C-alpha positions as CSV (number, residue, x, y, z in Angstrom):
1,X,-25.2,31.8,19.5
2,X,-26.7,29.9,22.5
3,X,-29.6,32.3,22.6
4,X,-30.3,31.8,18.9
5,X,-30.0,28.0,19.3
6,X,-32.3,27.9,22.2
7,X,-34.8,29.9,20.2
8,X,-34.7,27.3,17.4
9,X,-35.1,24.5,19.9
10,X,-38.2,26.2,21.4
11,X,-39.6,26.7,17.9
12,X,-39.2,23.0,16.9
13,X,-40.7,21.8,20.2
14,X,-43.7,24.1,19.7
15,X,-44.2,22.7,16.2
16,X,-43.9,19.1,17.4
17,X,-46.4,19.7,20.2
18,X,-48.8,21.3,17.8
19,X,-48.5,18.5,15.3
20,X,-48.9,15.8,18.0
21,X,-52.5,16.9,18.5
22,X,-53.4,15.6,15.0
23,X,-54.2,12.0,14.0
24,X,-51.9,9.9,11.9
25,X,-54.0,10.4,8.8
26,X,-53.6,14.1,9.0
27,X,-49.9,13.9,9.7
28,X,-49.3,12.1,6.4
29,X,-51.7,14.4,4.4
30,X,-51.0,17.1,1.9
31,X,-52.3,19.7,4.4
32,X,-49.6,18.7,6.9
33,X,-47.1,19.1,4.0
34,X,-48.4,22.6,3.4
35,X,-48.1,23.5,7.1
36,X,-44.4,22.3,7.1
37,X,-43.8,24.2,3.9
38,X,-45.3,27.4,5.4
39,X,-43.1,27.1,8.4
40,X,-40.0,26.8,6.1
41,X,-41.2,29.9,4.2
42,X,-41.6,32.0,7.3
43,X,-38.3,30.9,9.0
44,X,-35.2,30.6,6.8
45,X,-33.2,29.0,9.7
46,X,-34.2,25.5,8.6
47,X,-33.3,23.4,5.6
48,X,-36.0,20.7,6.0
49,X,-38.7,19.7,8.4
50,X,-39.7,16.0,8.6
51,X,-42.2,14.1,10.7
52,X,-40.9,10.8,12.0
53,X,-43.1,8.2,13.7
54,X,-41.9,6.2,16.8
55,X,-40.8,3.4,14.5
56,X,-38.4,5.7,12.7
57,X,-40.3,6.0,9.4
58,X,-40.4,9.4,7.9
59,X,-44.1,10.0,7.3
60,X,-44.0,13.5,5.9
61,X,-41.8,16.5,5.2
62,X,-42.0,20.0,3.9
63,X,-41.4,18.5,0.4
64,X,-44.1,15.8,0.8
65,X,-44.0,12.2,1.9
66,X,-40.6,10.5,1.9
67,X,-40.6,6.9,0.7
68,X,-38.7,4.1,2.3
69,X,-36.5,6.0,4.7
70,X,-36.1,4.8,8.3
71,X,-34.0,6.7,10.8
72,X,-34.7,4.6,13.9
73,X,-30.9,3.8,14.2
74,X,-30.0,7.5,14.2
75,X,-28.7,9.0,17.4
76,X,-30.9,12.1,17.1
77,X,-34.0,10.0,16.9
78,X,-32.9,7.9,19.9
79,X,-32.4,11.1,21.9
80,X,-35.7,12.4,20.9
81,X,-37.5,9.3,21.9
82,X,-35.9,9.7,25.3
83,X,-37.1,13.3,25.5
84,X,-33.6,14.7,24.9
85,X,-32.8,17.6,22.6
86,X,-31.0,16.5,19.5
87,X,-29.6,18.7,16.7
88,X,-28.4,17.2,13.5
89,X,-27.3,18.1,10.0
90,X,-28.6,16.1,7.1
91,X,-30.4,12.8,7.8
């Protein structure tokens, strides 16, 4: 189980690093949505991918932009902002 979990953490970190190279306009674009959707298609271990900015606003997901949701108060985002690994169920 630990090996599997570490593999998922590595995968998500790699995706985050890749996406961090793009500008904010791309991150909220339909092309970014398609990239997230493609990742979901190729790896059935995930329910949803979301991109959250540093203010806690969800700016995109594998299902497209999410309106009016802010997760800044969530423990997993606080951990992530402090470079800690955070695993969660549904947001």
